[in-house]
N, C-alpha and C positions, 0 to 999 in steps of 0.2 A: 326886578326883572317883571316886564309887563305879562301880562296873561296870553298874549299872542305869542309872544318869543317864549314861552314856557313851552305853548303848544308845539312850535316848531322844533324845539330843542327834544321833546317826547319823541314826535315823528322821525326824526334823524337817527335818534338812538335805536328804534325799531328798525328801519330799513338798513341801519349797520349791523344789527343783530342777524336779520333776516338775511343779508348776502353773506355774513360770516357762517352761519348753519349751511347755509346751499353750498358755500365753496367747500366746508368741509366734507360735507355729505358727496359733493364730487369728487373730491379727493379720497375718500374711503371707498367710493364705487368703483375709482379708477384702481385703487391698491388691490381691491379682492380681483376685480377681472385680470391686473396685470399678474397677480400671483397664479391666477389658475391658468393663464397662459404660460406662465415662466416655470410653472414647477419643475422641479430638479428630477430626474429619473430615482428612482429607488437602485441605491447602491449597495453590492453584494460584495462582503467582504470574503476573500478564498486565498489562506496561506497555502504554499505550496512546494515541494522539493522538486516537482518535475518541471524545472528549469534549467539555464544553463546548457551544461553535457548530458542532462540527464536523457536516456533515450525517448523518454516520453515527450519531453519538451516541445518538439515541433507540432506534435499533435495537439498537445493542450493549448497551445498559442493558436492554431487556426481555430479549434473549437471555441475559444472565447471570443476570438475577432468575430467571428461568423455569428454568435449568439448575441453579442452586443449590437450588431448590425440589424440583425433581425428584431431586436427589441430596442430598437434606438428612441431614446426619450421616454422609456417606461421603467426598463432594468438595466444596469449597468453592474458587470462583474468586475472587480478591481484583485488583481493578483497582487498579492505578498510573495516577493522570492525569498525561499529561504533554501540554498543549496546544501544537499546532503541530507540523506533520511535522519540520521540522530538529530542532526541540528532541529530538523523539524519535529520530530518526536518530542523533544527538549523543550523546545518552544510553544507546542501544544499544553504541554505539561504545565508551564509559567502559566500562560492564558488561563488554566482551567484552576489553578489554585488560586489567580487574583478574580474568578468571577467576571473575564473578560473574552472568552470565548468567541470567535468571529461567528459567522453566519453559516459557513459551511465549512466541514472538515470531513478530508478523507482518510477512513480509519484503514484501509487496506490490510497489510500483514501485521499492523500493531494492535496491541491490546488497548485503544483508546476510549471505544464507545463505552465501554463498562465504567469506566473511570468518570466519563461523562455523566452517565448515567445516576452514578452515586451523589453526583451535586445538584440533580434534576435540572441538566443544563439542556436537554435533548428533546427536539419535536416528535411528537409521536407523528408518524407518516401513515399509519394505517387508515385515517378519513380520505387523506388524497388518494391512495392505491384503490379504495372501495368507490372513490368519485370517476375514477378512470380506471375500469377494466381493462382497457387495451393496455394501457403500460403496464397495470399489474401482470397480464398475461406474457409481460417480456423476462420474467423470472421463473425459475422453477419453485417447486415448493419447499423444495431442501432449503434453496436458497434464502427463501423468506424465513423460514423456521429459524436458520442459522442467524440471520440479522434480528431476530424478535427476542423480547424478554416480556416474560409473563404474559404472552398472549397479544403484545403489541410489536408492531413494525417499527424500527427504529432506523435503519438506514439498509441501503439498495445496493447492489454491486454492478460493475459495468463488465467484469471480465471473470473468467473461469481460471483458477490457477491448477495447471499441470507442471510438474516439476519434477526432472530426472535430474540427471548430472552430464556436462559434455566431457568428451576425452580427444586427443590428438591422435587421430587414425595414423599420422606418420611416424610420432616417435612409439606410438604402440606396434607397428610393423617394423620398424628397426630394433625394437628390442625383441623381436618374435615372439609378440603377442599377436593373436590372429582374431580375439573377439573380446567384448566387455566379460568380466567375470558374473556369474550366475550366482555364485553362493558367496558369503562374507570368508570363508575360509579361502576361495578363489581368489577373492578380493586381494587379501593381504599375501597368497603369492604373487599375484600381477604387480603389487607395489614392489616386492622383493626382488622381482624381475626386472624392472624397471630401475630402482636403484642401483643393481649390479650393472646394467647397461650404462652407466650414468645419466640416469634422467631422474629429475627431481619427481617423485610421481603426483605429490597432492598440492594444490592450493589451498590453505587453511588460514585463519584469523583468530585473535580474541576479543578485540574492541567491538563496541556497540553491539552487543550481545554474540558476537562471533558467528555471524550470519552463514558464512562458508561451513563452518566447523561445526553449528549447531543442526544444518540440514543432514551431513553424516549421521550425527548422534541420534536425531530426531528418525533417520531412515533405520537405523540398526533397531531403536526400540519398536518402532512400527511393524517391524519384518520378523521379531523375535517371537511370534506366535500371538495367541488369542487374547491373552493377557496384555500383552506389550501393545497390540494394535488397539485394543480398548483404551489403553492409557492415553495414546495419541489421537483420540477422537473424545477426551473428555476435557471440559473446560475447567480451571481454575483447582489441579489438582495439588495436593500438601502434603504428598509423601512421597520421596524419591529414592526410598530405601528398597525399593525391589531388586530381586535378582535381576530381571531384564534391564533396570536403568544401569546399575550397578556394572553389569558387564557390559554394556554399550559405552559408559565412560572410561573403561577399563579399556576399550579398542581407539576410543578418540586418543586418550594419553601415549598408547603405542604408537597411533599416527603422528603426534607432535614428534615424539622422539627419535623416530626412525624414517619417517617418510615426506617430511614437506621441508620449507624454506626458512631460514634463520629468522627473517623479518615475519614470519608467522605470529612469534609471540610478542603481544603488544601491537600487532599490524591491524589495519582496517581492512575493509571490503576490498578498499581500490588495490591495495596492496597484492591481494590473492589475485585479483582479477588481472591485474597488470602481467603479474607472472605468467600467467596461461595465455593471455593474447601474445605474449612475445615469446612465445616457446619455451619456457624456462619450467613448466609444471606440465604434466600428462594429464590431470583431472581437474575438473573444479564444479561442484556442485551449486546448480544454479538455476534459475528459469528462463523461460523464452524468450524474456525482454532484452536478456543479453545477444541473443542472435545479431542483433543490429550493429554490436560492437565489432562483430566477427566481419563483417562487410565493411567498416570505417576504417580507411588507412590511416587516418589519425591516431588511432589505438591499436591497429594489429598488422602486420606485412602486406603486401597484395598477395591474395590468393590465399589467403588464412582459412577463409569461410570454405574452402574444399577440403582442408584437413580437419575438420571437426565432424566428430560423430556425436550423437546422443544417445544414450541408455537409461532404462528402469535402474532402480537400486539394486544391489545384490540381495538374495532372498524375495526378488518379484515384488518390489515395493515401488511406489510414486505417492507423491503428494498430488492428490485429488481432491480438491476440499472447496467447498462454498467458501467466499470471501467476506470479510466485514468490508461494505462499501462507503457511501456516502453518506453523512448525518447531519440533521441540521441544528442548530445552536442559538436561530435568532431569538430574541428576547421581545419581539412584538411580531403579530400576525402578519402586518403590510410586508416585513422582511422574510418573514418565513416564506408566506406563498411565492415571493419572488425568487427564494433560494430553489424552492421546489422547482420549479420552471426549469431553473438550469441544471438540476439534478436530473429531469424529466428529459433536458437535451443529450446531456452525457451518457444517457443509458438507452435512449433512442436505437431503434434497430439501425438506422443509417449510420450513426455514430458509431456502434460497436463495428460495423462492417468496414467503416473508416478506418479503427483501429485495426481491425484484421489485416486489411489490403497495407496500412502503414509501418506497422512494427510488428506483424504476426501474433498481435494479443489474441488469445483464446476467448470468442464471446461467451457471455452469461446466458444469453439465449438459447435454447436448446433448438429452435428452428433453423438458425442460420448455418449455412452449411460452407465448407472450404469449396471454394469454386477450383476451376482446372487452372484460370490466369493465378488464382491468388496461390494454387500450390506450386506452379512454376516459379513464381517469385519467391514464397518461402519453403524452399524445400525439406529444410531442417526441422522446422514446425510440422510439417507433414509426417516426415520420421518420427518425432516424439509422440505425436497421435496414434500412429502405428504401432509402435513399441509400448506405449500405454495398454494396449489389449491384452498383452500379456501377462500385466501387473495382476497379482492374487492379493496384495496388500495393499488398501489405500489408507491415506491419514492424512492430519491436517496439519496445519503451522505453529510450531511451537511458541513463534510470536503472538499468535492468535489466541492460542488457548492458556498460558501461563501467567502468572502474576506479573505485573510491572516490576514489583523489587526483586522477582528473582531471576528476570531477564538480566536486571542491574547486577545482581549477585554473579551472575555467569560470568559476566566481563571481568568483573574485581577478581574471580578465582581461577577463572582459565589459566593464565599465564602460571602460576603455582603449580596447577595441573600439570601443563606443557613442560616445565622445567623438574618434573618429579621431585616436586618439594610438598605435595597434597595427594594421598592415595585418594583413589575413586570414590570409596568408603565417606572420607572425610568430605570430599565435594560433593557426595550426595547428601550427606546430614545436614552442610550447610544450607543447600539448597532447601531441604526441608524445615529447618529451624527458621528460614526466612519469608516461606510460603505461611506457615502457620503464625506469623505476625497479622496475618489478613483477616484470621478468625475470631 
């Protein structure tokens, strides 16, 4: 090859290299620009039981749709539907054990926060609240303290829990009962009167921690005096052998044996709820979220709402406690920031007002008042708020206070107690033995 040809070939190779580098450079630039323009929104995973027939389902759906529209292209909340409270709790426990918690969890009346904290899986919300004083002001100091551990705030609530019990005024009147009982002695007299009139007094259950049954149990303990009331406001109790607890368990056994439906043993909440909604039982312990069911003609007869009254528990007690709320378990700051934005949306004043208007959910913020329009729409809620003023004992929920393994043990042992195959003392001892395993 002559010199001229060699120079020509070298020049050609140089041109090819320059072209290739330029092309590659152009391609890389396009990719960077393209990826910037086509960046996907941050996706927040949120499993929830507030789906399907749950009374909160329509409200949550609307809140998610509005939030996703407001943050379109930036943040997207994806709901994982888990029908049933207990199925939800079980799923969160599985995810926790596998270290695969989603970005956002609703603790609610379940002791999920502390279990997640033990795994170091919860994001400290204190810096977010300090950076946004207006958001922090939405909560009372009592709420923030209840949602704090070791001086750090880990969750925030959207509602206040005020829970008494509902009774069928028509069944009471037909049985010659003029008003709800004021003492526990009167309560059992009312149960006997209803039974003699051919009316089953109580909706009860044993499965899934026996929610309906355990509300009665908690109220018996919480109204039994100063010691019992302190007991129902203390976290992680490990001794159930007190006289107040055993006496209350004895009363629960009496209720199982004499004043409830056959399907209470082994039954879930749904069984007890359906029995009350169909008029088969005269009383049910439950919260204001059930009020919407009284209006729903697919669940209750037409006009059932007008038959229902609400009362505080005998002994002048009521559940009036701060709630564990939403906590964030994102594994990186980008997702944590996005999850907090959604929590802010769910707990802001406008959303709390929507919950009050939609379903009578009592706001956690103290400056949100029940307007005349809302009072007309939710008369039973107003009645609950009014009768709550007569309570002298307030207490928290057993599901928020007691160890998770104790809650499981209750479901296991309630049937034996209900069938008189276990004494109240044995029931209390088994709860105590289970609780001490956490120490």
